Structure formats: C-alpha cells, structure tokens
C-alpha positions in Angstrom: -16.4 -11.6 23.1 -16.2 -14.1 20.2 -14.3 -17.1 21.4 -15.5 -19.9 19.2 -14.4 -20.8 15.6 -15.7 -23.3 13.1 -13.3 -24.6 10.5 -14.9 -26.1 7.4 -12.7 -29.0 6.5 -15.0 -31.3 4.5 -13.8 -30.6 0.9 -12.2 -33.4 -1.1 -9.5 -31.2 -2.6 -9.8 -32.7 -6.1 -7.9 -29.9 -7.8 -5.0 -30.3 -5.3 -5.0 -34.1 -5.4 -1.5 -34.3 -7.0 0.0 -32.4 -4.0 -2.0 -34.1 -1.1 -0.6 -37.6 -1.3 -3.8 -39.1 0.1 -4.2 -36.5 2.9 -7.2 -34.2 3.5 -6.7 -30.7 2.2 -6.3 -29.0 5.6 -3.2 -31.1 6.2 -1.3 -29.9 3.2 2.0 -28.4 4.3 2.8 -24.8 3.8 6.5 -24.2 4.2 6.9 -27.3 6.4 3.8 -26.9 8.6 0.3 -28.2 8.0 -2.2 -25.5 7.1 -4.6 -26.6 9.8 -1.8 -26.2 12.4 -1.2 -22.6 11.2 -4.9 -21.9 11.5 -5.1 -23.3 15.0 -2.1 -21.3 16.1 -3.7 -18.1 14.8 -6.8 -18.8 16.8 -4.8 -19.5 19.9 -2.9 -16.2 19.5 -6.1 -14.3 19.1 -7.5 -15.6 22.3 -10.1 -18.1 21.0 -10.9 -20.9 23.4 -12.8 -23.4 21.3 -12.8 -24.7 17.7 -15.1 -27.1 15.9 -13.6 -28.8 12.9 -16.3 -30.0 10.5 -15.0 -32.9 8.4 -16.3 -35.6 6.0 -13.6 -36.6 3.6 -10.7 -38.5 5.3 -12.0 -37.2 8.7 -10.1 -40.0 10.5 -6.8 -38.5 9.4 -7.8 -35.1 10.9 -8.8 -36.8 14.1 -5.4 -38.6 14.4 -3.6 -35.4 13.6 -5.4 -33.4 16.3 -5.1 -36.3 18.9 -1.3 -36.2 18.4 -1.1 -32.4 18.6 0.4 -30.9 21.7 -2.5 -29.7 23.9 -2.8 -26.0 24.3 -5.3 -23.4 25.4 -7.6 -24.2 22.5 -10.2 -27.0 22.8 -10.6 -28.7 19.4 -13.5 -31.0 18.5 -13.9 -32.9 15.2 -17.4 -33.5 14.0 -17.8 -35.9 11.1 -21.2 -36.1 9.3 -20.1 -38.1 6.3 -22.4 -36.1 4.0 -21.4 -33.0 2.0 -24.1 -30.5 2.9 -22.3 -27.3 1.8 -20.5 -24.7 3.8 -23.6 -23.4 5.6 -25.4 -26.7 5.7 -22.5 -28.3 7.7 -22.7 -25.4 10.2 -26.4 -25.5 10.6 -26.2 -29.3 11.4 -24.2 -28.5 14.5 -26.3 -25.5 15.6 -26.7 -26.8 19.1 -22.9 -26.7 19.6 -22.5 -23.1 18.5 -22.1 -20.0 20.6 -24.2 -16.9 20.0 -21.5 -15.5 17.7 -18.8 -17.6 16.1 -16.0 -17.3 13.5 -16.2 -19.3 10.2 -12.9 -20.3 8.6 -12.5 -22.2 5.4 -10.0 -25.1 5.8 -8.1 -24.2 2.6 -7.2 -20.6 3.4 -3.8 -19.3 4.5 -4.3 -16.1 6.5 -2.6 -13.6 8.8 -5.5 -11.5 10.0 -6.2 -9.6 13.2 -9.0 -11.8 14.2 -9.7 -10.0 17.5 -10.1 -6.7 15.6 -12.5 -8.4 13.1 -14.6 -9.8 15.9 -14.7 -6.5 17.8 -15.9 -4.8 14.6 -18.7 -7.3 14.3 -19.9 -6.9 17.9 -20.3 -3.1 17.5 -23.5 -3.8 15.7 -25.7 -6.1 17.7 -28.2 -6.2 14.8 -25.8 -7.6 12.2 -26.6 -11.1 11.2 -23.0 -11.6 10.0 -19.8 -9.7 9.2 -17.8 -10.6 6.1 -14.1 -9.7 5.7 -13.8 -8.1 2.2 -10.8 -7.1 0.3 -9.6 -6.0 -3.2 -7.9 -8.5 -5.4 -6.1 -8.5 -8.8 -8.8 -10.5 -10.6 -12.2 -8.9 -9.8 -13.6 -9.8 -13.2 -14.1 -13.4 -12.1 -14.8 -12.9 -8.4 -17.9 -12.6 -6.3 -18.1 -8.8 -5.7 -19.7 -7.2 -2.6 -21.5 -3.9 -3.0 -21.1 -1.8 0.2 -22.6 1.6 1.1 -20.9 4.4 3.0 -22.0 3.0 6.4 -20.2 -0.4 5.7 -23.5 -2.2 5.2 -23.6 -4.8 2.4 -26.3 -3.9 -0.2 -26.0 -6.8 -2.7 -23.7 -9.4 -4.1 -22.6 -9.6 -7.7 -21.6 -13.0 -9.1 -19.5 -13.3 -12.3 -19.6 -12.9 -15.1 -20.1 -9.2 -14.6 -21.9 -7.4 -17.5 -19.7 -5.2 -19.6 -20.3 -1.6 -18.6 -21.3 -2.4 -15.0 -19.0 -0.3 -12.7 -18.4 -2.4 -9.6 -16.1 -1.5 -6.7 -13.3 -4.1 -6.2 -14.4 -5.6 -2.9 -14.3 -9.4 -2.7 -15.5 -11.7 0.1 -12.4 -13.3 1.5 -14.4 -16.4 3.0 -13.8 -15.3 6.6 -17.0 -14.5 8.5 -18.3 -13.8 12.0 -21.9 -15.2 12.1 -24.7 -14.7 14.6 -26.3 -18.1 15.4 -29.8 -16.7 15.5 -29.5 -15.6 11.9 -29.4 -19.2 10.8 -32.7 -20.2 12.4 -34.9 -19.5 9.4 -32.4 -20.5 6.7 -33.5 -23.7 4.8 -32.4 -25.2 1.5 -34.6 -24.3 -1.5 -36.8 -27.0 -3.1 -34.6 -29.8 -4.4 -31.4 -28.4 -3.0 -29.2 -30.8 -1.1 -26.8 -28.3 0.4 -26.4 -24.7 1.5 -23.6 -22.4 0.7 -22.8 -19.2 2.8 -21.8 -17.1 -0.2 -24.4 -18.2 -2.8 -27.4 -19.1 -0.6 -27.3 -17.9 3.0 -26.0 -14.3 2.7 -28.2 -13.3 -0.3 -31.2 -14.8 1.4 -30.5 -12.9 4.6 -30.3 -9.6 2.6 -33.5 -10.4 0.8 -35.2 -11.0 4.2 -34.0 -7.5 5.4 -31.2 -8.7 7.7 -28.1 -6.5 8.1 -24.7 -7.8 6.9 -21.6 -5.8 7.7 -18.4 -5.5 5.6 -15.1 -5.5 7.4 -12.6 -4.1 4.9 -9.0 -5.3 5.2 -6.0 -5.8 3.0 -4.4 -8.3 5.3 -3.2 -11.5 3.8 -5.8 -14.2 3.1 -5.7 -16.6 0.1 -7.1 -20.0 -0.7 -4.6 -22.8 -1.6 -7.1 -25.0 -3.3 -5.1 -25.4 -6.6 -1.4 -26.2 -7.2 -0.6 -22.8 -8.5 -2.3 -21.1 -5.5 -0.5 -23.4 -3.1 2.9 -22.5 -4.7 2.1 -18.8 -4.6 1.1 -19.0 -0.9 4.3 -20.9 0.0 6.4 -18.3 -1.8 4.5 -15.5 -0.1 5.1 -17.0 3.3 8.9 -17.6 2.7 9.3 -14.0 1.3 7.6 -12.5 4.3 4.6 -11.2 2.3 2.1 -13.0 4.6 3.3 -11.5 7.9 4.3 -8.2 6.1 0.7 -7.5 5.3 -0.5 -8.0 8.9 -1.7 -4.9 10.7 0.6 -5.5 13.6 3.5 -4.6 11.3 4.1 -1.1 10.0 3.0 -0.7 6.4 4.4 1.2 3.4 2.0 3.1 1.3 1.9 5.1 -1.9 -0.7 7.8 -1.6 -2.3 8.8 -4.9 -4.2 11.9 -5.7 -7.0 11.1 -8.2 -7.7 13.9 -10.7 -4.6 14.6 -12.8 -2.8 11.6 -11.5 -5.0 8.6 -12.2 -7.5 10.2 -14.5 -7.8 13.2 -16.8 -8.7 16.7 -15.6 -12.2 16.8 -17.1 -13.5 19.7 -15.0 -15.5 18.9 -11.9 -16.2 15.2 -12.4 -19.8 14.5 -11.3 -20.7 11.2 -13.1 -18.9 8.1 -14.2 -19.2 9.2 -17.9 -16.8 12.1 -17.2 -14.1 9.9 -15.7 -11.3 9.2 -18.2 -8.8 6.9 -16.5 -5.2 7.3 -17.9 -4.0 4.4 -19.9 -0.9 4.3 -17.7 -2.8 4.2 -14.4 -3.4 0.4 -14.3 0.3 -0.4 -14.9 1.3 2.1 -12.3 -1.0 0.8 -9.6 -0.1 -2.8 -10.4 3.6 -2.0 -9.8 2.7 -0.5 -6.5 0.6 -3.6 -5.5 3.4 -6.0 -6.4 6.1 -4.1 -4.7 4.4 -4.5 -1.3 3.1 -0.9 -0.9 -0.5 -0.1 0.0 -2.1 1.9 -2.8 -4.2 4.5 -1.2 -6.2 7.2 -3.0 -6.6 10.5 -1.2 -8.7 13.0 -3.0 -10.5 16.3 -2.5 -14.0 16.1 -4.0 -15.8 19.4 -3.3 -18.3 18.5 -6.0 -20.3 16.9 -3.2 -20.4 20.0 -1.1 -21.3 22.1 -4.1 -24.3 19.8 -4.8 -23.0 18.7 -8.2 -23.1 15.0 -7.2 -24.1 12.9 -4.2 -22.0 10.5 -2.2 -23.8 7.7 -4.1 -22.8 9.3 -7.4 -19.2 9.6 -6.1 -19.3 5.9 -5.2 -20.3 5.1 -8.8 -17.4 7.2 -10.1 -14.9 5.3 -7.9 -16.5 2.0 -8.8 -15.6 2.8 -12.5 -12.1 3.7 -11.4 -11.7 0.4 -9.6 -13.2 -1.6 -12.5 -10.8 0.0 -15.0 -7.9 -0.6 -12.8 -9.1 -4.2 -12.1 -8.9 -4.9 -15.8 -5.2 -4.3 -15.6 -4.9 -6.7 -12.6 -4.5 -3.6 -10.3 -6.3 -2.5 -7.2 -6.4 0.3 -4.6 -6.6 -0.7 -1.0 -8.8 2.2 0.0 -10.2 5.5 -1.3 -10.3 8.4 1.2 -12.4 11.4 0.2 -12.8 14.9 1.5 -16.3 16.1 0.4 -16.1 19.5 2.0 -15.6 23.0 0.5 -14.9 26.1 2.5 -16.7 28.6 0.3 -20.4 29.2 0.0 -22.6 30.5 -2.8 -23.0 27.6 -5.1 -26.5 26.7 -6.4 -27.7 23.5 -4.7 -24.8 23.4 -2.3 -25.0 21.1 0.8 -24.8 23.5 3.7 -23.6 20.8 6.1 -20.5 20.2 4.0 -19.6 23.9 3.5 -17.0 24.3 6.1 -13.3 24.3 6.7 -12.0 20.9 7.8 -8.8 19.0 8.6 -9.2 16.5 5.7 -9.1 18.9 2.7 -5.6 18.9 1.2 -3.2 20.7 1.9 -4.4 19.6 5.4 -3.1 16.0 6.1 -6.3 14.6 7.5 -6.9 12.0 4.8 -3.3 10.6 5.2 -3.7 10.5 9.0 -6.9 8.5 8.6 -5.2 6.0 6.4 -2.3 5.8 8.8 -4.7 4.8 11.6 -6.5 2.3 9.5 -3.4 0.6 8.0 -0.7 1.3 10.6 1.3 3.1 7.9 4.9 4.2 8.4 5.0 7.6 6.8 8.8 7.7 6.7 8.8 4.7 4.3 5.8 6.0 2.3 5.3 8.2 -0.8 2.7 10.4 -2.4 2.1 11.0 -6.1 0.3 14.2 -6.8 0.0 17.0 -9.3 -0.6 20.1 -7.1 1.1 22.1 -4.4 -1.7 21.0 -2.0 -0.6 17.4 -2.5 3.0 18.3 -1.8 2.0 20.2 1.4 -0.1 17.3 2.8 2.8 14.9 2.1 5.4 17.1 3.7 3.2 17.6 6.8 3.4 13.9 7.4 7.0 13.4 6.3 6.0 11.4 3.2 8.2 11.5 0.1 6.6 13.4 -2.7 6.6 12.8 -6.5 5.1 15.4 -8.8 3.4 14.5 -12.0 2.4 16.9 -14.7 3.7 20.4 -15.2 0.6 22.1 -14.1 2.0 23.0 -10.7 5.7 22.4 -11.2 8.2 23.6 -8.6 9.1 27.3 -8.7 12.7 28.0 -9.7 13.1 30.2 -6.7 11.8 27.6 -4.2 14.7 25.8 -2.5 12.4 23.3 -1.0 11.3 22.2 -4.4 14.7 20.6 -4.9 13.5 17.8 -2.6 10.8 16.8 -5.0 11.0 14.2 -7.8 9.2 15.2 -11.0 7.9 12.8 -13.7 5.6 13.2 -16.7 3.0 10.6 -15.7 1.9 8.2 -12.9 3.5 5.2 -14.5 7.0 6.8 -14.5 6.4 8.0 -10.9 5.4 4.5 -9.8 8.5 3.0 -11.6 10.7 5.5 -9.8 9.3 4.7 -6.4 9.3 0.9 -6.8 12.4 0.3 -8.8 14.6 3.3 -9.6 14.7 5.0 -6.2 15.8 1.8 -4.4 18.5 1.2 -7.0 19.8 4.8 -6.7 19.9 4.5 -2.9 21.8 1.2 -3.3 24.3 2.8 -5.7 24.8 5.8 -3.4 25.1 3.7 -0.2 28.8 4.5 0.3 27.9 8.2 0.4 24.9 7.8 2.6 26.7 5.7 5.1 29.7 8.0 5.0 27.8 11.2 5.6 27.8 11.0 9.4 29.1 14.6 10.1 27.9 18.0 9.0 29.6 19.6 6.0 29.5 20.0 2.3 28.6 17.3 -0.3 29.0 18.1 -4.0 27.3 16.4 -6.9 28.5 17.1 -10.4 28.3 15.7 -13.8 27.0 16.4 -17.4 23.5 17.5 -18.2 21.0 14.8 -17.9 23.1 12.6 -15.7 20.6 12.7 -12.8 22.3 15.3 -10.5 19.0 16.7 -9.1 17.5 13.3 -8.6 20.6 12.0 -6.8 20.6 15.0 -4.6 17.0 14.5 -3.6 17.6 10.8 -2.9 20.6 11.6 -0.7 18.6 14.2 1.2 15.7 11.9 1.8 17.9 9.0 2.9 19.9 11.2 5.2 16.8 12.7 6.8 15.5 9.2 7.5 18.7 8.6 9.4 18.1 11.7 11.5 20.4 14.1 9.6 19.4 17.7 8.7 20.0 18.5 5.0 19.5 21.3 2.5 20.0 21.1 -1.3 21.4 24.1 -3.3 21.5 24.1 -7.1 24.7 25.7 -8.4 23.0 25.8 -11.9 20.5 28.4 -10.8 22.9 31.3 -11.3 22.0 33.5 -14.3 23.7 32.3 -17.4 25.9 34.8 -19.2 27.0 34.6 -22.8 24.7 31.7 -23.5 26.3 29.4 -20.9 27.4 28.8 -17.4 31.0 28.8 -16.1 32.8 28.2 -12.9 32.7 31.9 -11.9 28.9 31.9 -12.0 28.7 28.7 -9.9 31.2 30.1 -7.4 29.1 33.3 -7.0 26.1 31.1 -6.3 28.1 29.0 -3.8 29.3 32.0 -1.8 25.9 33.8 -1.9 24.1 30.7 -0.7 26.8 30.0 2.0 26.1 33.5 3.4 22.3 32.9 3.2 22.7 29.6 5.1 25.1 31.0 7.7 22.3 31.1 10.3 21.2 27.5 9.6 21.9 24.7 12.1 25.6 23.8 12.2 24.5 20.2 12.0 23.2 20.6 8.5 24.6 18.7 5.6 24.6 21.0 2.6 24.2 19.2 -0.8 25.5 21.3 -3.7 24.4 20.0 -7.1 25.3 21.3 -10.6 27.4 20.8 -13.7 30.2 22.8 -12.1 29.9 21.4 -8.6 33.2 19.4 -8.7 35.1 22.4 -10.0 33.7 24.6 -7.3 34.7 22.0 -4.7 38.3 22.0 -5.9 38.5 25.8 -6.0 37.1 26.3 -2.5 39.4 23.6 -1.1 42.4 25.2 -2.7 41.5 28.4 -0.8 41.8 26.5 2.5 38.2 25.4 3.1 37.8 21.9 4.6 36.7 20.1 1.5 37.6 16.5 1.0 37.9 15.5 -2.7 36.7 12.0 -2.2 35.0 11.2 -5.5 32.3 8.5 -5.9 31.9 7.9 -9.6 28.5 6.7 -10.5 27.8 4.8 -13.7 24.2 3.8 -12.9 25.3 0.3 -11.7 27.7 0.8 -9.0 29.4 3.4 -6.8 33.1 3.1 -6.0 35.8 5.4 -4.7 37.6 7.0 -7.6 41.1 6.3 -8.7 44.2 8.2 -7.9 43.3 11.0 -10.3 40.1 11.7 -8.4 41.3 11.3 -4.8 43.0 13.8 -2.6 44.5 12.7 0.7 42.3 13.6 3.7 44.9 13.6 6.4 44.4 17.3 7.0 40.7 16.5 7.8 41.5 14.2 10.7 40.0 11.3 8.8 36.5 12.8 8.6 34.4 11.0 6.0 32.7 14.2 5.1 32.3 15.9 2.7 31.9 13.8 -0.3 32.1 14.7 -4.0 29.8 12.7 -6.3 30.5 12.5 -10.0 27.7 11.3 -12.1 28.8 9.8 -15.4 25.4 8.6 -16.6 21.7 8.8 -15.9 20.0 6.3 -13.7 18.0 3.4 -15.1 16.5 0.5 -13.1 18.6 -2.7 -13.5 17.0 -6.0 -14.1 18.0 -8.5 -11.4 18.3 -12.2 -12.5 
C-alpha cells in the first residue's frame, strides 16, 4: 500500500506574485482555504500516513503554517535544501527518506482525485517504474502529450510545438505521479545540467532505458493555479461545484457519441486516418458537452479490425486524428470505447479471434456498461447521440436518452416508441438541444411535470412547428425519471383526407388508440400530441370523460395557467391535477441568461 506523499513546494511563483502577498505559492487561498491545506486533507482522506514537503523559497512560512496546523493522522515533515534542483532533483536528494513507492504532488495543483484508486492501479504492475495520471484537456496543441498503447503502457512523450499533420491522442500528463524509488537510482543530470525534471528528464530517460511507465487515465479534476487567470478559474470551479462534481465518488452525467455518421462522414469502412473526415460541427458540439459538465464518451462499432482491414494500431491512429481535430476546437472526448468484433466470417484477411458474437457490439449495451463502470455514470441523467437503430437500442437498454442525427435511419412512422426520440440534422444541433434547449423546455414545462402525479390523459396541441412532438418527448422522459409510466400517441398520424386534417380524423385516432391501449397499465400517463389535440380534449370531455381543461400556454419563455377563457372548473374531478392540456404558441429556443 502506498502511504507516503511528497509535495513539491519549492517554486517561487513569479507569475502569481501579484496574488501571493509575499507568501509561498502553496499558501495561496482557494475559496478561503490555503491550497496546501486542501492537499493535506485530501491525503488524510485517502489514508496516507506521511508527507514530505520539499521547500526552498520562503520555506520558513511553510514551517510556521504546518506547526500551527491542528495535528491529525498525517505526519508532515518540511525539508529545506535552499537550492532549486528541479522537481526530480529535489526528490532524489531525499532518497533515504522515501518509501519503496510514493506519490508525487506539485504544490501548485488543485485536485479532487481518488488517490487510493490511482495507487492501487500502480501496484498492479510491480515492474512499473512509475504511473502517471493522464487526462484530456482543451488545449492539447501547447501541452506535453503522452502516447499510450492499448495495454496502458506509455510509449513516448511529445513536447510542443507539435508538427502540423501529426495526429496525436489528447492525453496530457497531469503532474500527479506514483514513483518507485528504485527507478531513481540510476538517474543523473546530464553534463552541465544543474537540475532534473520528472517530465522532461526522468521519465523520457526511463523509457529510453527500457523501463515501464504506466498511464492512469482519469477525467477527475486537477489543474495548476500557477497564474492569476488559472487561480481565478480554479476558485470559480470550486465554488460552482465543478471540482467535486468531477470526482469519481459522485455520479457522472455523460453524452455517449457514436462515431461514424455523428462525428465524421460515412466514408465507407474507415481503415486509415486519411479516410477520416471530421464534421465541421463536431468540435463545437463536443466543446458544448465538455463545458456543460457532461462526460463526452465515444462508443463505436469498428468491425474493420475483425475483417482484417486495419489493425488496432491503425485504429489508434484514426482516433488520434479525431482527437487532434477536436482539440483544435478546444474540445476533447473523455474516452473512446471500441467494439472490434464482427459476427460473420468469410472476409479475406479476417482476424479469426475477433469473429464472434459479443456483448459490446451495438445494439448490445456492453460499451455503455464499461463506461458506466469506469466513470460511475448515472444513465438516467445521460444521453446518446447516434445515427442508427443500433445506437437507439443500446441507449434504451440502459435507460439513456436518445437523440437521432441524420435521416439515414429515421424513426418509422408506425413505430410508437419512436415518438420518444429527439431528431436533429447534425451533432451540433443535438448537443445544443441536450445542453441548453432540453433543460429550458423542462423548466418551462415544470408546472405540468410537477402536476402529473396521477394516471390519465395529457393533451399537447398547437400550430405546426410549435414543438409539440419535442415537448411530448421531454414530458415523457421527465415523468419516467420520476417513476411514472408514460406513452405518447400522435393524433396527427391519422390519414389526411381532402388535403388536410380535421377534428374528426383526430377523434378517430384517439378512440382507436384508446382501444389499443386498453390493456396497458392503469397507472400509465397517456400523452396525446397533435394540432387538433386541444379540440379532441374538449370534445371527449363534453361526452362525459374525465378530462380537465387546465391549459398551460407556452410561449418559449414561461409556462403559466391560462386565463378564464382557457380554464374549466375542475370540481367534478375531485381536485385532481391530471390531466393537463398543453397549448404551444411558439417553438422552443434556448434563452440566454444574463
């Protein structure tokens, strides 16, 4: 078990000098608490027993701070060497104090990471010289990128500037390491060098010497606060709950993304980076997902591997291009999950071991389930954007909301379940809907959602293009998340006669569907949507059915009970809040909030 940490606290903090007020950088306050105190509390919570703080600049202030700190379960020792020897040089100088394995923390990083999980990952490979936490970021072009193979071994490091045309996966070292002491034995400064740095000297030298370095991939929160703008952003993230919200102990929201047809053009069986044409809208879409607090997770069937048309290494290069292009738009995917299998045999050069039926090839939900285990994902608060029925089936198997892009596999007109889908023309519109429009519609419709606590009928009417189908699907999803059973029926699906629809056609559909649904659960809320829905509601109520003409008129900004002309007394219903009638006056657009 790893129980010792080393905190590198020797930097002068020159870029942050205007905010430090003469203090060392680790004592800068983050939302009212010194950064060093936050780090020590994280170590205590993770079960560490000892910490060495390596200091040089203003070390006496660090000592006074730690002496005044309430004693806890963590033994803290300050070591002052007075000479800047680099991140690794300072650690090597105290080699005799180190445990066999120890955690290295930079004194200018704010983090909320499952440290015990990181250390356990490191200890699974007793041959690893070190394990580095790596993550994607929104500026890979100027970051040190880490190249990783499919076994989580680090193959090389790429320092910026990155040559144009190099496709590099967006994996950045987060400056949080677990290091094996023995690996530092043979590390020495090069001729003329006065210091050693972990990232630029030690780790590349270990790779060159044949040592194993492991990559621990995580999207948990870790950022350096070494400049004023970074400090401000970290303080804001902490106050807004983004720091704790990204922690694996908390349930995560995700947007699952199919690859081909969603993020890139359908150019046949893509077997090389040259064939990958990323949509111009993909970067903006993924950036919206990133900034809205969702995990962006790609789940893709890639039978080209099983058919022998490309190798896993080739596929890695294809995905490196995808991540590079997205990175140029300040966007990133948290993880890419691939099914390389194919159930059918008979392809020249096929990989026999991969020719099988599996539980990860969509429509099976295996890829989503793997992501859920890795990220602690809450399916009920998550979405999938796909372009095929297989994507829809995988999403539904997990209770994930589904958004369809492209008309290639559009919902069939005779499929009632398709009314639960949301359909948009491209991934940017789909991402905008998930991150901005859907929450606004749900807010607008809150009176209806909160009032629908009993089974019955709910009618949604309005002119063409006012968003009736979308509102119905939003209501159904929100009610299901509250444990209600729902079904959506379109009153506009009756055959049109004489070039149009009338109340008679809608009434025929209503009565036919009521008979069809007669055997459904009596607890079901039936949502009727269509241009004649309100007229149908008034007719069936006039015939004695228990229909409350409680109209919520929606303008795209607010939902309020209608006036006297729209409201019918509900005394005969015993005060039941159901059913509602929903009148849509205009389509939905996301509202900018000041």
